[in-house]
N, C-alpha and C positions, 0 to 999 in steps of 0.2 A: 804675580804670574799664576801660582798653583791655584789661587782662588778662580781665576778666570777659566782654568781648566776644568775645575770641578762644575762650575756653572755650565760650561758648554757640554760635558758629559752628563748632567742633570737634564739639560735641555734635549739632548738626543734621546735619552730614555724616556722623558716624557712625551716626545713627538712620537717615538714608536709605541709607546703604550696608547696613546690617543688613536694612532691609526689602526692598531690590532683591535682595540675595543670597538672603533667605529666599523671595521670589517666584520667582527662578530654581530654587532647589532644588524647590519645590513643582511648577513646570512641568516640570522635568527628571523628577520622579517620576511625574506624570501621564502624560507622553509615553511613559516606559518601561514603565509599567503597560498602556497602550494597545497598544504594540508587543507585549508578552507575550500579551495577550489576542488580538490579531490573529494571531499566530503559533500560539497553541493552537487557534484555529478552522481555521486552514490545515492543520495536522497532522491534526485530526479529518476534515476533508474529504478530504485524501489517504489517510488510513486507510479511509475508507468506499470510495473509488475503488479501492484496492489489495484490499480485501475483495470487491468486485464483480468485478474482473478475476480474482482467484484462483478464485472460484466459476465464472467463465466457462472458464477454463482446465482446471478439473477436468471441467466438462462436456464440453468438447471432447475431452479425453483418453478420456473414457469413449466417446464417439462413435467415436474413432479404434479403440479396442480392439474395439468391436462391428463396425466395418467390415473388421477384420483377421481376424476368426473365420472359420475353414474353412468352416462351414455357410453363412455369409453369402455368401462368395465362390462357393460352388458354386451356391446358389440364383440368384444374380445372372447367373453364366455360363450357366445353364440358361435363364433368362428372356430374356436379351438376345442370346445367340448360339446358343442350342440345344445347348450342350455336354452331352456324357453323360460321366459319370464311371464308371469300372468299379467293381464291388463287390469289396471284398476277398475273396480266395480263401483258404480254410483248407488248410492243409497236413497231410495225414495221413501219419505215418510208422510202418511196422509193423516191428517188431523181432523176429526170432525165429531159431531154429537154422536154419543153411544147410542146404539140402539139396535 
């Protein structure tokens, strides 16, 4: 009879051990899944921020290129400080017999 009681007590400990380990595995799996979903959400959010900033950089580069154009600089110089720019002169060269 005492042998049967030991077996019964061992079975109970084994059963509760398996249940506790199973619960820990499930909790670990759910926690890991939650962390993965959170990380994916953060990656998506950061990707949107990157897309927004890259669009803004392209827009600012375009503004910079337009501000550096010669015609814009000349127009601003004329309107702000009254600067005049000489018109390019054409050079005409005649070649012929010396004489």
